[in-house]
RODREN-259279 format. One record per residue: z negated, y, x negated of N, C-alpha, C in turn; residue in three letters. Coordinates in steps of 0.05 Angstrom, whole numbers, plus 5000, padded with zeros to 4 digits. Example, Ala and Ser with C-alpha at 12.3 -4.5 7.8 and 13.67 -1.06 7.14 Angstrom:
REM residues 2
484448864736484449104754484449344736ALA;485849554743485749794727484350014742SER;
//
This chain:
REM residues 350
831944506364832444216361833744106386MET;835843946383837143816405835343606418GLN;835243606444833543406458835243176469THR;834142936470835542706480835842726511ALA;838142666521838542666550837342406561LYS;836542426586835342196600837541986605ARG;837241746593839041526598837841346619ILE;839541266638838841076659839540796650ARG;837840606656838240326648838240156674PHE;840340006678840539836701841339556695GLY;841539396716842339116715844639066734LEU;846438896726848638806744848538506746ASP;849238406770849538126775851738076795THR;853237856791855237766810854137536827PHE;851537466822850437236836851836976828GLY;852236946801853536696792852036446801ASP;853536246811852235996818850835886793MET;848235836796846735766772845535486775SER;844435386753843135126751840135166750LYS;838734946757835834956752835234876723ASN;832734866716832034796688832834516680ASP;833334346700834134066694837134046692ALA;838634266695841534256692843034196718GLY;841734206741843034146766843734406780GLN;846134416792847034656806845334696831PHE;844634946836843035026859844935096883LEU;844035066907845635156930845835466930PRO;847835566943848335856944845936006955ALA;844635886975842336016988840136076968GLY;839535876951837435916931838236126910GLN;840836116902841836326883841436606894VAL;842036636920841736906933838736986933ILE;837036796940834136856940833136926912ARG;834336786892833636846864834537136857ASP;836837216866837837486861835837696872VAL;834837646896832837826908830337836890VAL;829437596881827137586863827637736837ALA;830037716826830737856801830638156805GLN;831638246828831638536834828738636838ALA;827138476851824338556855822938576828LYS;823438396810822238396784823238636768PHE;825838706770826838936756825539196766ALA;825039206792823639436804820839456793ASP;819439236792816639236781816539316752GLU;818639256737818739316709819639606703LEU;820439746724821140036722823940096714GLY;825839906717828639956712829740146733LEU;831940286726833040496743834840396765ASP;836540196759838640116778838839806779ASN;839739716802840339426806842839416823PHE;844939286812847639286825848538996830ASN;849538946854850438676862853438686867VAL;854938496854857838486857858738326880GLY;861338336885862638206908864838016898GLU;864637766906866737566900867037376923HIS;869337246924869937066946870936796936HIS;869336666919870136416906867536256901ARG;867935996895865735816895863935836870ASP;864635996849862936016826861036256829ASP;861136396851859236616857858136586884PHE;855536646887854236616913854436856931ALA;855037086920854937336935857737426943VAL;858337406969860837516980860337766997SER;857737807004857038047020854738187006ALA;855338346985853138466969851538656986PRO;852738797005851138977021848938837037ASP;849438597046847438447060845138367041THR;845838287017843738226997842138476990VAL;843538696987842138946980840239027003LEU;841038977028839239037050836638877047ALA;836838627040834438457035832838567012GLY;834138646990832738746967831339006974ILE;832539176991831339426998828639397010ALA;828139177024825639147038823339037020THR;824038956995821938846977821739006951VAL;823139236950822939416927822139696935THR;821339856916820240116922821640346908GLU;822440306884823440536868826340506858ASN;827140266852829740226839832040296857ILE;834140426845836540496860838240246863THR;839240196887840739956893843740026898LEU;845439866886848339926889850039686888GLY;852539726894854639516892855739526864SER;856839296856857939296829860239096826GLY;862539126839863339356855863839276884VAL;864039476902865239436928868239426925THR;869439196932872339166929873739306952VAL;874239566947875039746969877839686980LEU;879539566964882339516973882439336997SER;880539146999880538957021878139007040SER;877139257040874939327058875839557077GLU;874339597098874739827116872740037107ASP;873640267097871840467087869740557108PRO;870540557133868640647154866240447155VAL;866840187154864739997155863139997128ARG;864440057106862940087081860940307084VAL;861840537094859940757097857640677116TYR;858240557139856240497158854140297147GLN;855140097133853239897122851440017101ARG;852540187083850940297062849140517073PHE;849940657094848140847106845740707119ALA;846240467129844040307140842140207118THR;843340117096841640027073840040267063ILE;841340497062839940737052837440797069ASP;837640747095835340787113833140587105ALA;833840327101831840127094830640187067LEU;832140307049831240357022830040637018ALA;829840787040828841067037830341227017ASN;833041217019834741387002835141286974GLY;835241026970835540916942838140766939ARG;840340846952842840696952845040856939VAL;846840726925849340846916851540636920GLU;854040736920856340556922857940586896ILE;858840356885860840356864863340226875THR;865440386878867940286889869840206866ALA;871139986869873039896849875039706859GLY;876939626842878939436850878039146848ARG;876039096832875038826828876838676808GLY;875738466796877238316776878638066786SER;878338006812879637776825881137876850PHE;882937706860884637796882884237616907THR;882237436907881837256929881437396956GLU;880337636955879837776980882337866995SER;884537886981887037976994888037777015PHE;888637527008889437347029887237287049PRO;884737287039882437227057882337427080LEU;882837677075882537887095885237987105PHE;887437847098890037907109891438147096GLY;890938197070892338407057894438297037TYR;896438457031898638377013898138486985LYS;898438306965897938396938899838616929LEU;902238626941904138826934903239106942GLU;901239116961900039376969897639446953ASP;897139306931894739336915894039626909TYR;896039776899895440056890894940246914HIS;896740236934896440426956893940366972VAL;893140116974890740046989888240186976LEU;888040156950885740276937885840576937PHE;888140686932888340976931887641106958GLU;888740996979888241117006885341077015GLU;884340837011881640767021879540917005LYS;880040966979878141116964878141406973LEU;880441516979880641796990879041817016GLU;879341617033877941617059874941587055LEU;874041417037871241377033869941637022LEU;871241777005870242026995869742227018VAL;871642237037871342407060868942317077LYS;868742057082866541957098863842017087LEU;863642007060861042057047860142347049LEU;861942527057861142807062859442827087GLU;859742627105858142617130858842847149GLU;861342937148862443137167864542997184HIS;865443127205867743017221870142967202PRO;871342737205873442647186876142677198VAL;877942807183880842817190882342677167ASN;883742467174885042307153887342147165TRP;889542127150891741957159892941817134SER;893941577138895141427116896641197126GLY;897641037108899340807115897840547118ALA;895340537109893940287107892040227131THR;891540427148889840377171890340617190ARG;889340597215889640807234888241057225SER;889341287232888241537224885741617239GLY;884341817230881941917242882342217247LEU;881642307271881942587279879242697288LYS;878142877271875542997277873442787285ASN;873442567270871842337277869042347263GLN;866942337279864242297268863742007264GLN;862341937242861641667236858641647232VAL;857441447244854541417244853741147232TYR;851141127223848941337223849241527200PRO;848241777205848041967183845541897166LYS;845741957140843441907123841542137124THR;839042087118837042297118837442497095GLU;838642407073839042587051841742727051ARG;843542637070846042777073848442677058GLY;848042497039850242387023849342147008ARG;851041937007850641706990852241746964ILE;850941726941852441766916854641556913PRO;856841636900859141456895859841456866LEU;860241216854861441196828864141056832ARG;865941096814868540956814868640776789VAL;869040516794869240326772871940336759GLY;872040356732874440386717874640166696VAL;876840036694877239826674878539916649GLY;879740156649880940256625883740366627GLY;884640436651887240556654886940856657SER;888641016643888441306645888641406674PRO;890341276690890641366718888041346733GLU;886541126728883941086742881941296733SER;882041366707880141566696880641836710VAL;883141916711883842176722883242176752VAL;883741956766883141946794880141996799ARG;878441866784875541906787874842196783ALA;876042326763875542606758876442776782ALA;878842716792879942876814878242866838ARG;877042626843875342586867872442686862LEU;871842776838869242866832867142646832GLY;867842406824866042176824865242096796ALA;862742036791861941936765863441676759PRO;864041636733865741406724863941186713MET;864440946722863140706711865240546695ALA;864940536669866740386652865940096649LEU;867739916657867239626652868239556625ALA;866439526606867139456578866239176573ILE;868138986575867438706573868638566549ILE;869838726531871038606507871638816486GLY;871338756461871938936439869739136434GLY;870139286413868139496406868239716427ASP;865939786438865939996459867040266450PRO;867140306424868240546413871140596421GLU;872640376427875340406435875640536463ARG;873440556478873440686504872840976502PHE;872141076478871541366475873841546485ALA;876441476480878541646490878641666520PRO;877741456534877641476564875441666573PHE;873241656559871041846565871942136559ALA;873342176537874342436530876342536551ASP;878142356560880142426580878742506606LEU;876642366614875142416638873942696637TYR;872642766614871343016612873443246612ARG;875643206598877743406598878843446626ARG;879243226641880343256668878443406686ALA;875843356684873843496700874043796694LEU;874243866668874344146660876844276672THR;879144136669881744256679881744286709GLU;880244116723880044126752877844306762LEU;876544446743874344626749872044486764ASN;871444246755869244096766867044066745LYS;864544046754862344016734862543746719PRO;861443736695861343486681859543286695GLN;860443046697859142836713858342606695LEU;856442436703855442216687857642006682PRO;857441876659859141646652857241416647ILE;857841186659856140946654857840716643SER;856440536630857640296618856540046631ILE;858339856637857639596647858539396627HIS;856739226616857439026596855538786599SER;856638546592855038296595853338226570PRO;851338056575849737966553847437786561GLY;845837706541843537536546841537576523HIS;839037596530836937656510834837436509ILE;834037366485831937166481830337236456SER;828537056449826637116427827937126400ASP;830036966395831536976370834537006376THR;836037096356838937116360840136846365ASP;839336646350840436386353839836266380GLU;837436306390836736206416838436336438GLN;838736596436840336736456843236646456ALA;844336616432847136526429847536246440ILE;845736066434846035786443845435756473GLU;843635926484843035906512845436006529GLU;846736216519848936326535851536176531LEU;852036066507854635956501855735756522TRP;854335536529855535346548856035476576PRO;854535676583854935806609857236006607ASN;857436136585859736316579862336156579TYR;862235916566864535746565865335646593LEU;863335576609863935486637865335706653ALA;864335946650865436176665868136256656MET;868336326630870836436619872936206615PHE;872035966611873835746609875335706635GLY;873935716657875235696683877135926689ARG;876136166684877836406689880336396671ILE;879936316646882236286628884336086638GLY;883435856648885335656658886835766682ARG;885435906700886636016724888736226716GLU;888336376695890136596688892036526665ARG;892036276657893936186637893236266608GLY;890736336603889936406576889536146559TRP;889336186533888735956516885835876519GLY;885035646508882235556510880235756499PRO;877935776511875835946501874335796479THR;874235916455872935786432870335916426THR;868635766412866135876404866536096383LYS;868636066367869136276347869736546361GLU;871336536382871936776397869336896409GLN;867736716420865136806432863436936411TYR;863136816387861436926366862437186356LEU;865137216355866337466346865637686365ASN;865637626391865037826411862037896410GLU;860337696404857437746402856937926378VAL;858237876355857738026331859038296330ARG;861438316341862938566337863938696363TYR;863538556385864738666410862638746430GLY;863338696456861638786478860238566492SER;859338366477857438166487854738226475LEU;852738296491850238396481848238156481TYR;848437996461847037746459845237736434VAL;842637676438840937656415838037736422GLY;836537806401833837896405833938176417THR;831638276427831538556436832538756416PRO;831838716391832638906370835638896366GLU;836838656365839738636362841238766385THR;840338706409841638826433841239126435VAL;838839216428838339506429840139656411ALA;840539556387842339696367845239706378LYS;846139496391848839496402849039686426LYS;847039696443847139876466847140166457ILE;845440226437845340496426848040576415ALA;849340396401852040446390854040506413HIS;853840346434855740386456855240646470ALA;852740716475852140976488853041206471LEU;852541196445853441416428856541426426ARG;857841196425860741196422862141326446SER;861141276470862441376494861241636503VAL;858741696494857341926505856341866533GLY;855641616538854841536565852041616572ALA;851541626598848841706608847341466620ASP;848641236620847441006634848640746623ARG;846940546622847840276613846940076634PHE;848839936645848239716664848839446651ASP;846739296647846839046632847438816652PHE;849738686649850438466666849038216654LYS;846838156666845037946654845637666664TYR;847337636684848037366694850937316687SER;851337106671854037036661854436736661ASN;855536626682855636336685853136226696GLY;852835956696850635826710848035816694PRO;847136056684844636076669842236036689VAL;840335866682838035826700836536076706PRO;835336086730833736316739831536386719HIS;830236186708827936236690828836396665SER;831236326655832336466631833236736638LYS;834336776663835137046671832737226674LEU;830537116684828137276687827037356660MET;827137176640826237246613828037466601LYS;830637446605832537646595831937916608SER;831437916634830838166647828238296636ILE;826238126632823638226622824038346594GLU;825438216576825838316549827538566550LEU;829438586567831138826569829439066577TYR;827739026598826139246608823939326590ALA;822539136578820039196563820539246533THR;822739136523823239156494825739316488LYS;828039236501830539366494830639656501VAL;829839726526830039996535828440186517VAL;825940136511824440316493825740336465PRO;826840116455828140126429830640296429MET;832240276451834640436453833940736453VAL;831940796469831041076471830141186443ASN;828741016429827841096402830141136383GLU;832140956384834440966366836141216373LEU;836441286398837941526405836441776397LEU;833841776400832242006391832442046361ALA;832341826346832541836317835241946308GLU;837341866322840041966314840242266319SER;838842376338838842666342837442806320LEU;835242696311833642816290835242816264VAL;836442586258837942556233840542716233SER;
//
């Protein structure tokens, strides 16, 4: 009989600027403290991973996820802490390594890095980079980070920063390596790059049926085989919200989803965000909104479609109050995760 593989279940947050239960926006400091409380709660509930994203705009409180993760490391015991993502194009890979090696010490070896391009470009002018260098910045810096994570003397040269010759970088970690994932939005080039570097792939699936990402997972596995590398985990990152009834979850998230995607749409010249579009994504796409049973069925479908080993639930989407986020986290950990495992086990038997 075929046995079910161990699926990891995590949470993602960008530290969205949120409101209190009275509908008033909270200061960034309180939002950051709430993120720490959410991570601590996730750890107590036995979830596997907690990831904090990086943004440099006024609708998100977290611009330095590694600093937040350092705080979380001191109040958690078991959960793996990671970035989601580290925007590597506008970062110094040496400092990324050093900061995460320091967090790894605080967390007793519970840290990972997810490197990606990010979905916004505000960090480029902020840190003095040119958007026309978008591709070469990421390519070179990712290559350098991979070398740094080996924790050996580094020899590297490129066009985006000064080279390194037999350079040791400190501190070294006690376990000898920090795990790295590469965030992929859905381009074949990014998929093959992750395989070439021997890094697990994190698929950001934020729209449409997750089944449409199956070809990217297949490409990744073929590329690993052709490169004579072992098969590596694939994870899914998708947004959602969980409540006691489908209608309650839909109505709780909708105004916050509208606030978030409405603004992003205006900035990028998209058409107005409509409730019909939102409901279509809830029913048929990659918005995991509803009761634990509804969400569990969708997650099981996504994991089966892609053959993924991990699901990271982006539980904060717009200015949702902390109390509702905590409820969503609780239902995800205590109801959704067991249901998904049962559904996957049943599919193997059948």
